[in-house]
C-alpha positions in Angstrom: 38.9 -16.1 74.5 35.4 -16.4 73.1 34.8 -17.8 70.5 31.5 -17.8 68.0 30.3 -17.7 64.5 28.1 -15.2 63.4 26.5 -14.6 60.0 25.7 -11.4 58.6 23.4 -10.3 55.3 25.0 -8.2 53.5 28.4 -7.4 55.5 29.7 -6.1 53.0 28.0 -2.7 54.2 29.9 -3.1 57.4 32.8 -4.4 56.3 35.2 -1.9 57.5 34.2 -3.1 61.4 34.1 -6.3 60.9 36.9 -8.0 63.2 40.5 -8.9 61.6 39.7 -12.2 61.3 36.6 -13.6 59.2 35.6 -15.9 56.4 33.5 -13.6 53.5 31.2 -16.2 52.0 29.5 -14.0 48.6 27.1 -15.5 46.5 26.6 -14.6 42.8 24.5 -15.5 39.8 25.7 -17.1 36.4 24.7 -14.7 33.7 23.5 -16.9 31.4 21.4 -19.7 33.8 19.6 -17.5 36.5 19.2 -20.7 38.2 23.2 -21.5 38.7 24.9 -19.9 41.4 28.5 -19.3 42.5 30.1 -19.1 46.2 33.1 -17.6 46.5 34.8 -18.2 49.9 37.5 -15.8 51.2 39.6 -16.1 54.9 40.5 -12.6 56.5 43.0 -11.9 59.0 46.3 -13.3 60.3 44.6 -16.2 61.9 42.7 -17.4 58.8 43.1 -20.7 57.5 44.6 -20.4 53.4 41.8 -21.4 51.6 42.6 -23.6 48.2 40.0 -23.4 45.2 36.9 -25.8 45.0 
C-alpha cells in the first residue's frame, strides 16, 4: 500500500473524484469579525478516524 499526503486547494471542485478515504479541512470567516477564522475538519471513508468536536 502506498501512503502519503496531498493537499488540494479548492478541493470541492473535484470532490466527486477524490479517493474514498480523505480528510476535508474547510476555512470560513466570522460574519461579524473578518479577522476571525474557523476550521471545520471532516473525515470521510471507511478507514477514517471518528472525529470529535474541538
